[in-house]
N, C-alpha and C positions, 0 to 999 in steps of 0.2 A: 504494500500500500504506500501511498505518497507521504513524504515528510518534508516540511519546509526547513531549509538550512539557513542559519544565521552565523555571521562571522564577527570577530572583534573589530569595532570601529565602523561597522556597516550601518548605513542609513536604514531606518525602520519605517517605511511608509505604511499607511493604514491597510493597503491591499494585502500585505504580508500577514497582518494580524487576522484579517478576515479569512485568508487562505488556511490558517491553522484550524479554524472552526469548520471550514468547508471540507478539508481532508478528513477531520474526525467524523463529520456527518456522513461523508461518503463511505468511510470504513464501517460505521455502525449500520448504515443502510444495506451495504453489501453483506455484512455478517447476518443481519436479520433475514435477508432474502435467501441466502445460501443455507443457513443453519436452522432457521425457524420456519419461515413461510415467505414465498414470493407472491402469494395471493392476498386474501383479506381474512382478518380474524379479529377477535377482541379478547380482552382480559379485564376482569372486574365487571362494572356495569350491572350489578345485581339489582333486579327490580323487585321491590317490596311494596306492600300495601300499608299506607298510613291510616286511611279511613275509608269509608264507603265510596268516596269520590276523589281520593287523592293517593298518588303513588310516589315513590322515591326511587331514584336511580343512583347507585353508589358511584364514586370516582372510578375511572378505568382508562384503558388505552385501546385505541383503534389502529390496527396495522393494515396497510395497503401498499403492495409492491415494495416492501421493505421500509416504507416510511411509517413512523409512529406518530399518532396524534393523541393528545392527552386531554382528559377532563379532570382537573385537579380538585374540584369540589362536587359534592352531591347535587343532583338536579331534582327538583320537586315539580310535579305536574298535577294540575287540577283538571279532572275529567268531567265536570258537571255538564259542560256544553256538549260532550260527546255521548251522553247517555241515550239509549234508544227509547222510543215512545212506548212500545208495547212488547216487542220481542227481544232479540239479542243483537249485539254488534261486537265484532272483533276489532281490536285496535292494535296496530303494529307499532312497537317502540323501536326506532331505528337510530343509527349513528352514521355520520359521515365526517370527512376531514376538510378543514379549511385553514389556509395560511393567513396569519395576522402579523402585523408589526405593532408592538405595544410598548408599554413603559415609556411614554413620552416625557422627556425631561429637558431643561435648558442646558446647552453646552456652548462654550466660546469657540468661535471659528476665526482663524487668522485671515485678515483681509488685506494687510499691507506687510510684505516681507521686510521692507526697509525700515519702517517705523515700528513694526511689531504690533500694530493696531489690530484689535479683535472686535467681533460683534457677537452677541448671544443669539442662538437659534434653538427652537424647541424641536427635538428630533426623537424618533423611536429608537430605543436602545436594545430591544429584544425582538427577535424573530420567533414566532410561536406557531407550531402546528397544533391547532386546537380541534378536539373532538366535539362535534355539535350533536345534540340530542333532540329528536323530534318524534312526532307520531303521525300515523297514517290511518284514517278511519275507514272501515269497511262498510258494506251495506247492511241494513237491518233486516233480519230474517229469523225464523224459528231455528234454523240450523245455519248460522251465518258463515260465509266464507272468510278466509284470511285475506286481507287486502294485499295487492301486488306491491312489491318493494322495488323502487327504481334501481338500476344498476350502479348508480353512484353511492347508494346507501347500503347499510348492512343491518339485518334483522337482529335485535337483541332479545325481544320477548314479545309474546302475544297476550293481550289482556282481553278477557271476555267480559262484556258489560251487559247488565240487565237494567230495567228501569229503576231498580233499587240501588244500583251501584256496581262495584267491582265484584264479579262472581268467581273469576279464576285468573291466575297469572301463570303462564307457561314460559319458562326461560328457554331460549334457543340454545341447544347444545352442540349443533353440528359445526358451527363456526367459532366456538370458543377455543382459544389456543390452550393446549395442555402444557403443564409445566414439565421441565426436564425430570424432576423428582417423580412425578406421576408416571411419565413414560418409562423411567428406570424401574419403578415398582412393577409396572405391567410386564416388562421384559423378564424380571425376576420371577413373576408368577407364571409366565409361559414356560420358562425353563424348568421350574419346579413341576409344573403339570406334565411337561414332556418326559421328565425323568421318571415320573410315577406311571405314566400311561404307556410309554414306549415298550416296556417288556411285554405288556398285554397285547398291544397291537401287533408286535412282531410275530406273535405265535397264532394269530387269528386264522391264517390260511391252514395251518396244521390242524387246528381245532375244528375248522369247518369240514375238512376231509374226514376227521374222526367222527364228527357228528353225523355226516352223511352216511357213513358205514353203519353207525349204531342204529340209525332210524330207518334204514332200508327195509322194506317189507313190513313195517309196523302199521297198525291201523291208525288212520287219521283221527283227529279230534272230532271231526264231524260224524264219523261212523260211531265212535264211542258215545257221543252225546245222543245220537239217534237211538242206539240200542238201550241206553239208560231210560230215555223217555218211553220207548215201547214197553220195557219191562215194568216200569211204574204204572203205565196205563193198563197193562194186562192184569197186574195184581189188583188194581182198583176195580176193574170190570168184573173179574172173577169173584171178588168179595170173599177171599179165602179166609175161613175161620182160624182162630189161633190153634185149635186142636188138630188142624190138618198139617201143622208144621212141627218140627222137632226142636226148633230154636225160637227165641223171642228176645227182642232188644227194647229196652226202655231208656229213652233219652230224657226222661223226666220233664217233658214239655207240658205235661198235664197229669192229673191223678187217675187217668183211665186205666193204668196198670198198677194202681196202688190200692191196697185194702186199708181204708181209713178207719174202719170200725173196730179193729183189734186193740185190746188193752195193751198199753205200753208203747204204742206207736208215737213217735215224737220226732218229726222231721219236716223240713220245708222243701216242697217240690216246686221249683221255679227255674226252668231251663237248666236243671241240674239238681242233684240231691244235696241239700245244704243243711248245715247245723241250724236248728230253730233258734229264734231270738230268745235270750234270757231276759232281755228288757228291750222295749221298742217304743217309739213315739212318732206320730205323724205331724207334719208342719206345713203351713201354707208357703207358697212362693209369692212373696209380696215385698214391696218397697219398705225399707226401714223408715224412711221419711216419705209419706205420701205426696209431699210438696217438694220433693227433690228437684232443684232447678236444673240439674244436669241431664234430665230426661223429660220426655213427654209421655203421659199415660192417657190412653183413650178411655172412653166410657166403657168399652168392652174389656178393659184390662190389658190392652196391647201396650207394651213398653218399648219405646224407641229413644235413642239418644236425642238430645236437644237439636232442633233444626229450625231453619227459616223456610218460608215458602217462596219458590221461584217459578217463573213461567217456563214450562217444559215443552208445550205444544199449543199452537193456535191454528184454527182453521182459516184465518184470514181476517178481512174487515167486513162487517155486516153492511151490505148495501141493498138489502131487500128484506122481506118478511113473509111469513106464512101463518095462516090461521089454524090454530089447533082445534077450534070449535067446528071447523068444516069437516073434520074426520069423524069416523064412526065410534060411538061409545061402546065399549065391550068390556068383558071381564078377562083380565090377564092373570094367568097362574104363573107364579115365579117360585123358584127354589134357590135359596141362598146356600152357597158353599164357602168354606174357608180352606184355602190351600196352604198347608203348613208342612213342616217336616215331621215324620213319624216321631213319636215321643222317644226321647233319648234317655238311656239309663246309665248312670254312673254307679258301678257296683264293685265291691271288693272281690278280687280273685278271678273274675271271669267276665265275659261280656257276651251279648247276643245281638243279633241284627234282625229287625223287623222287616219283612219283605211282603210284597203283594202276591197273593196266589191268583191263579187264572180265573177262579170263580168269584173274585172280588173280596175274599176274606184275607186275613193277615196271619202269617205264621212267623216262626222264629228259627233262626239257624244258630246253633251254639258254636262258639269258637274257643280255642285255647287262649289263655292270657299270654300275651307276648313278652311281658317283663314281670318283675317282682313288684310292680307298682301296687299301691294300696287300692286304688280305684281305677278301673279302665273306662275309657270314653270312646264311643264309636259314633260317627255320623251315619245316618240311615236315610232310606229313600223317602220321597215326599208322598203324601196322600191327602185325601180330602175329608174334612168333617162336614157333614150335611146338616143344615139347620131346618127349621120348620117351613113347610110350604106356605106361601102367602098369596092371597088374591088381591088385585087392584082393579078398581072400576074407573074407566075413563078413556080418553083418546091417547093414542100412542104415537110418538115421534122418536126416531132413533137415528144415530149417526155413528158409523164405524170409523175406526182410525187404527193406525199402526203405531205402537209405542216406539218412539225414536231411540230410546235407551232404557235400560232397566232402571226403575224408579219406584219410590213409594209415593203414589198419588194421594194428595191430601185435600185438593179443592178443585171444583169446576166452576167457571163463571159463564152464565148465559145472558143473552140480551133479549129483552121483551119490549117491543115497540107499542104494545097495548096490554094493559093489565085489566082483566075482568073484575067485576064486583065480587065474585066468589071464586073458590077453587084453589086448593093447595096444589103444589107441584111436587111430584115424586121423581127423583132422579136415581137411576140404577146404573152401575158400571158392571157390564156383563162380558163374558167371553162370547166368541162367535163360533158358529158351525157352518161350514161351507160358505163363509163370507157373510152370513146373516146373524143378527143378534140372537143369542140363545138365552131365553128367559129362564131356562132350567139351570143356568150356571151364573147366578148373580154373585159377584164378588163383594160388593158393598152397595149400600143404598142410603139415601137421606131424603128428608122432606122439608120443604120450605113453605111456610104458611103464606096465604095470599097477601096478608098485610105486610109481609117482609119483601115482597117482590118489588123490584125497582124498574122504572121505565127508562128506556134508552134516552140519552147516551150513557146513563149509568148502567153498570153491569150488576147482575144479581149473583152473589156468591152462594155456592152450594158446598158447605164443608162436608168432607168425607171422613168416615172411619178409615185411617190409612190402609191402603191396599197395595200389594206388590204387583207391578206390571213388568213383564219380561220383554227385553229388547227384541224387536222384530215380530212380536206376536200381535194379532189383530184383536181389538176389543171394540166395545160399543157403549155409547152413552144412550140410555133409554129414558125418555121424558113421558110421564103419564099424568094427565090432569083432566079434570072435568070443567075447568074454567074457560071463559071466553078470552083467552090470551092469544097474542100474536108473537111468534118467536122470530128473532133476527136470523137471517140466512145469508150465505155467501153465494152470489150468483156466478154464472159462467164457468162452473166446475173448476174454480181456482184452487180448490183443495183436492189434490190428486190422490191422497192416501186413504180415502174413505168414501162411503156412499150414504146418502140420506134414505131412510126407510120410513114408511108410514104404516100404521096398523090397518088391518082389514079382517072383519068377521071374527075377531078374537083369536085367530089362530095363524094368520098369515101376515107377512109384511111385504110391501111392494117397494122396490128400489126406485130412486129418482137420480138420474145421471146428470141433470142440468143444474143442480144446486146442492149446497151442503149446509147443515145446521151450524150456525156460529157457536164456537165454544173456545174458552181458554182453559187449558189443563195445567194445574200447578202441582209441583212435586216438592219433596223434602230436600233441602240443601243442609247437610249436617255441619254443625259449627266446628267440631273437632273429630279427628280420625280415631281417637281412643277415648272411651268413656268408662269410668269406673263408678258403679252405683252400689250402695249398701243395701242388702236384703235383710229380712227378718232373721234373727239367729235361731239356731236349734238348741234345745236344752234337754239333756238326758242324764239323769242322776247316775253317777258311777262311771261316766265316760262313754264315748262313741267309738265303735270299731267298724261299723258298716254304714254307708250312706247310699240310699237308692233314691234318685231324683228323676221322676218321670216328667220331663220338661217339654212343654209345648213351645216350639220355637220355629223361626224361619230364618235361615242364613243364606243369603245370596252368594253366588260364586265370587270369590275374592275377599269375602268377609269371614270373620271368626266371632264366635260367642263362647266365652269360657266362664265356668263357675269356679270360684276360688274360696278357700277357707283360711282363716287366720289362726295360727298356732305357733308356739315357740318363737314369738316375736317377729314373724314374717308371714306373708301370704303365699299359699301353695296352690298350684293348679290341681283340680281334681283329675288324677291321672299321673301326677308327678311321681317318679320312682322314689324320691326321697321324702315323701309325705310321712310325717311321724304317725305311729300307731301305738296305743290308742290315742284318740283325740280327747281333749278335755270335756267336762260335762256341758259347758256352754261353748258352742262353735259359732263364730261369726262367719257370715257368708257375704259374698259380693258377686255381681255379674260384671264381666268386662266385655264391652262391645268394641270390636275392631272393624273399621270400614274405611270409607273415603268420604269426600264431600257429597258424592252423589248416592252412595249406597251404604247401608248399615244393617246389621242383623236386628232381629226383634225377638222378644220373648213375651209370653202371656202369663199374667198372674193366674194362680190356680190354688184351689183348696186341697189340702192334704196330699200334695204331690211329692213331698220330701219325707222319707222314712229314715230315721236314725235308730240304730239298734246295736246290741252286743250279742254275739252268738253264744249259745250254750256250750258246755264242754262235752256233751254226749248227744248222739243221734241214733235213733232206732226207726227202721223202716220195714214194712211188710209189703211184699208184692201181692197182687191179686192171685187167686188160686190158679195154678197151672195144671191142666189135665192132659195126660198123654194118651195116645191110642193104645199103647201097650206098656207094661211095666218096664222101667229102666233101672239097671244097677250101675250105670255110669253116667253121672250128671255133673256138668261143669258150669261154674258161674264165674264170669269175668267182670271185674270192676276196673274202669278207667278213672284213676284218681288224679286230680290236678294239684300240683305242688305238694305232693305227699312227702313228708319227712318222717322217717321211722323213729327218729329221736323224740319227736313231738306228737306224732299221730299214730293211731291204731285203727285197724280195719279187720273185722271178722264177718264171716257169712255162715249161716246155718240153714238147713232145710227143715221147715216146720211141717210135720205130718198131720194128717186129719185128726189124730188123737191128741194134738198139741205138743207131743214130744218132738225133740229136735235132733237132727242128724248132723254131726260135726264133720268137717272136711278131713279126708284121709291124707291129703297132700295140698300144700299151698306153695305156689311159685310166684316170683316177683321179677319183672323186667321193666326196663326204662324204654318207653316209646319215643320220647324226645326229652328236651330239657325241662319240660313242664309236666309231662304226663307219665305216671307210673301205672303199669298194668299188673293187677293181682289176679291169679287164676286159682280158684278153689275147686278141687276134685273130690267128688263124693262117690262112695261105693255102698249104697244102702242094701241091706239084705234082710228080708226079701226086697225086691225092687219096688219102686214107687210109681204109681200112676197119677197121684195127685199130691201136690206140695205147694207151699208158699216159701218165698225166699226172704229170709230175715237178714237185713244188713245193719251192722252196728259200727259207727265211727266214733272215735274219741280224740280228744286233743288236750294238751296241757294248759292252754290258755296263753301261751307265748307265741307271738308272731301271727302271720296270716293263716287263717284256717284252711284246711284242705276241703275239697268237695268231690263228689262223684259225678263225672260228666255223663257217663252212661253205664248201664248194666246189661250184660248179655248172658243168657243161660242156654245150654244145649244138652238135650237128653240123647245119649247114644245107644 
């Protein structure tokens, strides 16, 4: 690079001093272009929200073709004039570079060399490359586009505005210049990843060949699944009686194979054979503080984190109207449903999953506990709770729409150009079938009295019990009234994501492709991504060892809902491996909601949904009578025991004959099925042989540590 040379006694004109800075600037510009970027990028310029209508941009640097432009102070922008009227607008925050000469000060200039006379002049002493901050407003729409950025500027962030103010700030990450330290850390991470993965990747070809050889000629999973289905179907259709088989398995999903009338029986059958509770209590799932400001609780007991209401969808601008009284009055039969996730159980030692059967009922699949955790948690499939059928008399107008994103719908606004003297208005949010409103699948409903209806240009709000709408699914707003009201509509088919329907004969709806019902749909915008809320505590004298919580909840994708307990000075997640046991007599509970601004999980309050207990030290269970076709002198009973520890647990099995005497096992063997399950096999050789018997199972424990339980019992008469 260039260097200016000075010698002893040499004249020093001003050009030489300027060249010093010019050479330094050229060297820095070349280094930036060669080593960092020869394009454009930025560093700093973090956009944050100060209030509903004000944002702040921190100091930063803008780089373009090796030149650096600087903003040395933070920039504050007021966006009140940019707010949209009814929908949304996106605002692009941009930066560009501009050269300035600044720091103007007086300096003396020589005007006569012979006399040494000078004159003062005000001149700029600093040349500054300054970064300029500005904004570019996009068009207003329900789903607004990001405005185009001119080639001379660089995008820093996109701010989404609603009529209420700033809704979202998205910092642009593509053009932000990374630091050398961040790049070095990334290289180190890649090296570490390659070092760990390379040995596995290098042997993939060999493993693929070995796998191909091992699986050659094997039955495919489709064939195995088909055979399993056919076998289960055949057994169901043949209705084989238990006496026609020489073996029987009880997974303890019900008491159907249990004799509950025998004296001495003392066991809990609940997706496994469990120790009965020595003490137990049931408790409500409810807020510790009913007025907790961090959440919102609906009249139906739905608990959501605190939220604001923002406009999520509008059908356009009402430019016409339609008369509801011109339609036919009919009786409309509706059925309300609540779509939630199947009740989730937190339970010591094991867990089970609720699944839907083909006939519409629900069953359970037991699973082995994966860890030594005190309580296991499992998410399960969604299902419906059906409410009472309701009839409404009146005229029906409906509008379908597609949910633009997953949301909790909280309010709908309609426009009335004429309000009749009488007639309340019922609004339903329903699912659709084949594109038409389905009145048998009502998600939520609300009624606004005639006196509360507003006349255009004012809009009438219809507050909703919050309801979850899934992105991309089609729903409908259904209006039923007997009043002489006129509803605002949007003409010209401007709303392309739905269809207007009107009722006919109480059973059919007719579509109208020329206009749409005017509506504004509002959804919840949650104030914080994480919310912790205290629940009512549980109290069990002597301490708690087992908690079963049948929680009715709805958790959208990307969200989490956790129950936590407080003990030993900290909060523990139900399911944490290090949760102490036993818990104290009084256990504090809280719910933790994890989500985003747009989505959050929900939980419903419920009576007696939490059961706290301590298991007993002994368990005795009698099976229902087993009757064989012929007498057997070789009977075997197999117990699959979860987390069985011979030092703390005991297990015995005897066969009870018809005269109530018991046959003891002649041989007992033990084997480990996996890390969690121990299999005990009891062999009996009754003489004479038995044709009828009951199986008596007895389990004991010392009271230390997690109890064992029997996952299943199988007996075979040979």
